[in-house]
N, C-alpha and C positions, 0 to 999 in steps of 0.2 A: 490121143488125146490133145484138147482143144486147149491152145495155146494161152497159161492165164491174162486177163486182161488187167491192164494196169488203171487202177479208178481215179475216177477224175476228179480234179481237186476244185475249190472255189477257192483259191489263195494262194501263194508264192510259195516254197520251201521255208522251212524257217528253223532254229533249233529250239531244243526243249525250253529254252530260259526267253524263246519267242526273238530273239535278233533273225531279221529276217538274211534268205542263202542269195549271194546271186548266182546265176548260172558260170561265171568267173571271174577270176580276179585277176588286176593286173597292179602297173607301175602308180600306175592315175588312184588306183585305192588310198596307195601307201604316201603319193604325192601331197594330195588333199588336207594330210594332217600334219605335212611338217615330219615326216616320219626320217629319224635317220638312223644307222645302226652304233653311234657313239648312245644316244641318248635309250631307246627303247631299247636296245639289245646288251652294246658290253659283248664279252669275250665270255662263255663256263667258265663258274668263279670270279665272275667281278660285277661288283658294281651295275646295276640294279639287277644279279642273279638272272635276269628274265632268264639264260640259257643253263642256268643249271648254279649248285653251290659250288661244284670243287671243275677244276678247269680239265681234265680226263675222263670226268663223271666216273664210266664202269668199267672203262677200260681199268682206271687205277683202281677200285672197288667195289666185290657183286653191287648188288639194294640188296637188305637183309630181308633173307624170306622167314617171315612171322607169319605162323601159322597160327589160328585162335582155338583152342582149343580148353576143356572144361568139360567136365559132368560127372553125375553118379560123387562117391563114396572122394575123398581128396587120392589115395590107393587107385582110383578109376583113373587119374585127370595125372596120376606119376606114368603110369603106365602108356599113355600116351604122348605124356613129354618126352616119351624115352623112345619110343619108337618112332617121334618126327625129329628127333634129333640125329636118331641114327639111320635118318631116311633124308640126309640132308637141310632138315631145317640148322637156321644159325642164330633166332632169338625165338623165346618162348614168346608168349602170349593167353593171359590167363580168362577165361570165361567162370564168372559165378554164378550162383544159381538168384530168385526170385529173395531168396528173404535176404541172405546175404546181398545183395543189392539195395535192397531197404531197411539193412540193420536190424534186422529180427535172428532169435536164433530161431535153432530147427524144430526144438521147444513147444513153438511160440504158437498159437491157435492162429497165426497169419498165415503162418507158412506151413499149414497141410495142404495137400495133395503138390508143396514146390519145390520141395526138396528135395538137390540134386538134379530135376526135372531138364530146366536150362542150361546146368551149368555147374560150376562145380561149389560146394556145400563147405563153404569157411565159416564156423563161430570160433574157434580158441587156437592156442597155441601150439595143443600138439594136433588138431588139424591142417595148420600149416605144415608143422616137421613135416607129416605124412605128403601132404601134397610137395613137397620138396626134397624127400630124402633120397637121397643118396644123388644131388642135382647140387656139384659144386657149385654154389652163388658166387664164386670168385670169377670162375671161367664162362656165363652165360650173362646174357640181356633180358631180362625181365618184364614185359608189357603188363601192368595190370587192367585189364575193365571195369573199375569201382570209384564210382562217386561219392553221392551219400555221406558213404562211411569210410569213404576214404583215407583220411587218419588214423581208425584203428586199424584197414588192413596196410598200409606202408609199416605199421609202428610193428605189427606181425612180420613183414620179411623181414625186418631187422632184427629184432629179437633170436627167428631162427639164422640169420645169418653170424653172431653174434656167437651162437649157441656152435655153430659150424669152426672159431675161429673167425669168421671175417668183419671186418669195420667198416663203420656205418662208407664212410670215406671208397673204400674198393666197389661197391656196388653197383652196377652200370644195369640200367632199364627207366621203364616207364610209368608216370601213376597217370592213370586221363585224370579223375580230380575236375572234370566242368563241370559244375554246378549252376555256370548258365545256361546249356544247350539242354541240358536238363531241364529247366524252367521254360525251354525255347520248344523244345521236342518230347524226347525221351520219355518226360515226366517221372523218373524216380529217387525219389526225395524225400527229408525228413521233416528237415524246417524249414519257414522263410530265408526266400532268398538273400538277405542281406546275413543272419548268422549263417549260413553258410559261407558267403563271402569273409565274415569272420575267419571260419576253422581252414581256410585257402590260403588267409592271410599269414597265419603264423604259417600254417602247412613251408609256405613258400621260404618264409626265413630260417627256419629252422633246417629246410633241407641245402638252401643256398649258403649255414652256416656246417652242418653234418657230409653232406653225401652230395658233393660236387660235382660228379659224374653221372646222377642220375635229374631226373628230365621228370620235372615236378609237377609239372601241367600238361598232357597232351589236350592242346584246344580240340576238340571235334565236332567240326563239316557234318562227319557220318550219318550222323543222326537226327540232326538239320534236314539231310537229303535225304536220309530214309525216312521222314515226316512227309516230306510229300515236295519241299521246295524245291528250284529249280534249278541248275548251279551257277546262277551268277547270284539267288539268293544264298546258299549256302553258302558261298565265298565273304561276300557280303556279312553276313551276321557273324561267321565265322573272327574275321579278321576284326570285327567291332567286339567279337568276347575277347582276344588278341590285349585289345586298347585298352577294354578294364581290367585286362589282367596285370598289364603293364602297369598300368593308373596305383593299381591295389600293392603290387611291390613298394611301388615312389612312394605311396600314401606311410609303407608302414617303416620306412626310412632306408628301403636299401636301396645300395645307387645301382642305375638302370645296365649298368655293363655288369655289375655281380649275380643278374638271373634273368637277365634278358638267353644269353647262349644258351641257357638249359631249358628253357620253352619247347615245344616239340608244335607240328597240327597234324592231322589225321580226317586225314578226304576221303569222300564217299568218290568212287568212278563209276560212270552210269554208260547209256549205252551208247551217249552222242560223239561219240570219237573224236570228231576235230574240237567240240566245243571241253570236251574233257580236257584236253593235250593242255589247250590253250586259256584253262583253267589254272592250271596247274602255271602254268610260264608266268601269269598275268600276278597270278598268290604269290609268290617269290618277288616280284618287280611294287608289289604294294607294298608288302612287307616290310622292304628294304628302306623305301621310301619314307612309311612310314617310326622306321625306327630311329632311321637317322633326322628325319627334319620333325616331326614332333615330337617327337622325345629323346634329341641331342645326343643320342647313345653314340659312341665315341668309338667302340672295340668290333670289328668288321667282322666277330662271331655273331655279334648281336644284331647288326643286319641278314641274317641269312634268315627264311623260315626251314624248319627243318619237317623235313615229313614223311610220317606213313599213310600207308592209303590202301585202300581195300575194298573191293571187288561190289557194284552193289547188292543186296540182297536180298533188298526192293524188286529188284527185274524179272527175280529169280520164279521161274512158273511149275504152279503145277502138272500142269499137263505139258505131256510131249517132254517130262522130265530132261532125257537127256542133252534138250537144246540149252542147256544154260552151259554144258561146257563151252559151249562157243563162245556163247555169253562173257562169260567169265571171261578166257580169252581173249576176244577183244576187247572189253574192261581192260583185263594185263596187262595188254601191248599201250591202251593210252598212256593208261599210268606211267609206263616205263617212257616211251617218250615223249609225256611232261617232265621225266628228269624224277619221281618220287626214289626215295633213299631207303624204303623197307618199301613191304611190301605181302598184307596177306590176299592172298586167290580163296573163294567161299564155295564149298562142294557142292556140286550138281541136285545133293537131296534132301539140302537144307528144306525146301519150301517140305519136309512130308517128318524131318526130326532132327536133332543133331548129327552132323555127319558120322559114319559109319568109317569105321577105319580104312578100308579099300578109298571111299569119295575124299577122306584125308588125304591122301597118300595121293592120286591123280590130281587134286588142287595142288602139290606140291609139286607135283610132275608139268602141271602147266607152266607155273614158274621157268624152275629148270630149264626146261624145252627152247622159251625165248632166249633165254638167256647164254644159252651152249647152245642153238641152233640155228638162229636166226640171224646172229651178228648185229643188229638190230644196239646192242650194248657196244659196237665197239669204237662209236661215233657219239661224239656231245652234242645233244641237240641239235639231232639227226634234219629236221623238218627248219630247223632256221632260214630268214631268207622267204621263205614262201608267201604270195602274195596275200592268201587266203588265209594262214594261219595267224601270219603281223597281224592282218587287217582284225580277225577273227580274237585275238587275244588285246586288240587295245580294246577293240568294244565291248569285252567281257570287264575288262579294267572298269572301262568309260563308267558302265554298268551298274557295276560294285562298288562306284566311290560314290553315286545318287543316294544309294541306302545309307553306305557310311554317317555321309551330309546327313542325310536326315536324321540317325540315331545323334547324331554330335549337336544338332541343332533341340533336340527334345529333353538334352542333359547327359544324353549318357546313355551304354547295351541298360544299366541293373536299372535305370529307370524307365526306358522303353521295354525292356520287359515286364513289371510289374503295369506297366499299362499295356501289356497287350500286344506291340504293336509289331515286333515277329514274327509272334501267334499266327496271328488274321494273316500276314504276307502268308505265310506256310499255308492256312488252312486253304488259303483262296485258286494257289498254284496248284495245289494237291488236286481244290475238285474240280478246274477246268482241265487238268492233265488225265483222271478218269470220266470224265463232260467227253475228252477229245477218243476216247478208247473205247465206250460205249456205246460214239454213234457210228462210229470205227474209221474217223477222221486219222487214228494214230493207230499202227497195227504193231498187232502183238503178236507174233509169228507163235503156232498156236493154240491159239486161249480167241480171236478175234478174224483169224486169214488162217488157210493151213491148217483147220483143224481132220478132227481123223476121230471117224465112229467112235472107238474105242478110248475112251480119255481115261479108263486105269491102269495107266501102266504101272506095271507092279515092280519097283526097285527093290533091294534091301535096304531093312530100316536099322533103325541104332532105339531098341527100346529097355529105358530105364526101371528094371525090380523097383516093388514099392518094398523091397526089404532096405533097401538104400536109405529109403527116408526114416521106416522104425531102426537102422542099426545110429545111425545119424543122432538120432532123438537117445539112443540109449548113450550111443558115447559124451553126448554136450551133461547128460543129470547124472552118469559116474564123476566127469569131470570135473563135475560141482560138489562133487557129496565127498571130493578130497582136498579142499581147500582149506586156508584156513580164514574163518568171518571174521575175525580182528581184521586181517590182511588186508583181503574184499572191498572190507567197511570204512579203510585208515586211503585206499587209493584212489576209489570210487569219491572220497570225499575231496580228494588231489583236486581229477576230474571237473569237480560240481565247483570247488570254490575255483578252478581257475575261468571255468564259460562263466564264471556271476564275475569276472574282472578282466575289462577289454583289455588293462594293462597288461594280467599273465598273458604267456604264447601256450597252447590247451597241448601240445604236443608230447611237452617234458613229461607230463603225466598222465594220457592214455601210453607211452610208453612203459614208465612204471607200470600203469596198470595189469597193462598185456603180459609185461613179463611172470608178475604177480600173479598171474591164472586167471583176471580179470572178462570175460566174455562178449562178443563185440555187442551183441545186443544190451548187456549190460550199461557196456559204454554210450551205444545210443539212446536206450531212456532215457540218458543221461540230456543228450540232445533236444530230445522233447520236450523233458519236461522244463528244461532248463532255456531252451530257446523257441519255443512252441513249436509245433501242430503241423503243414503246410498244407489246405486244401486248395485245390487249383476253379479255379472261377470259372474255366473252361472258357475264354475267348470266341466269338464269332464273329 
């Protein structure tokens, strides 16, 4: 077989974000910027946290291995949760189906064909109780990927915990609850942006006072990256979102050190190995500066960028699907070397369907193998001092600051999103990336290079039976039939009144409503009627 000839390129190599790469790096690359250990690095666990949030990093405690799971009925997902916990997972992460994400009950016309398809179907207190059946909520940390109806799902979770005898102050976990990135990238909304920001403000205040161990917002760059952003754009737009949420809390009358320690971040980990590591390191440094210098936070815990990461779903390919195991492994290693505190590894079959149990187990084993067998977790920030990594970290930071300064000049992230600035930048980057793939300037193994004649690799896939939808529809109808109409009317009236009065916090009446068996769709219909429905202007 003839050797594979390396294609000629008409430009120097660069990162996915467009940062040019030299052949080699040396002391002069650091000296040119006045680089010092004290200013740019510091020790692990010390400001500005470039080297990690903890002095001993993974030697003191392994990162949380939190596998994303959710499909079909609550019972289906409950079984998957138990399977993952039995196999060494250390935290739950819940995926909801599209009707739940959009605030519809299973029997709504818009739910047709989507119930239980890409996540678990949850619309009632009964659903949530079945989802977490026999799982002690005071013993696990639970993440919920939910945004537009996040207030309702949080209330349902707290109500289930109370039925288990667990008070809200004992609950540990994370609510994604990041509507800014929905308008920027993921597009799962109910009402216009300022209405959603008002609900987030109320949730932030309520959780600060009643759920001190709960992370109220997981500020998510993951979906921004999956929409086509570069690593630099993901970092910049996500930190800008974080700035917006901190300002929201301050405007609500909270002291920054009351709530900032419970904010967390969620990053994508793509294929550009060293740029991803640099992104994690630069992000911690930038957030520490933002919190200490911009917002005057005094508590060092407020300066910490607390991080969950997930390998890049958008990088997985249907062609030669076993290659995805390698992609996920490389990405997971980058996240660990970058210092993530929590990690989800994607399953190789996710381009075809929701993961099978076997594929999810292999994805979890990937993390366990990295931790147990490679020794990369034995040393905090083992790449510190690398001329290349330190230079790239500085370059990623500088490029991200440019975006943040531009957003500040526009009047802040809410205004920037309303004007479509991040959306247009991401669309431009996504187009450019795809053009590089289509022209062969960017290689995707098995797609535009090293392809095989037989593309139809047959692998086992998870199929959701239509009986899931019919069963959930019947359950929600029975659930409604057993209620007292007068109680439901009273609860909905209280939620409506709170939405109409900006001085009221909407969380107490929502919590009271779900405890009295009001459904997800009924509450979210009030969001639609009182706050309006959003229509995307499709920025180009």
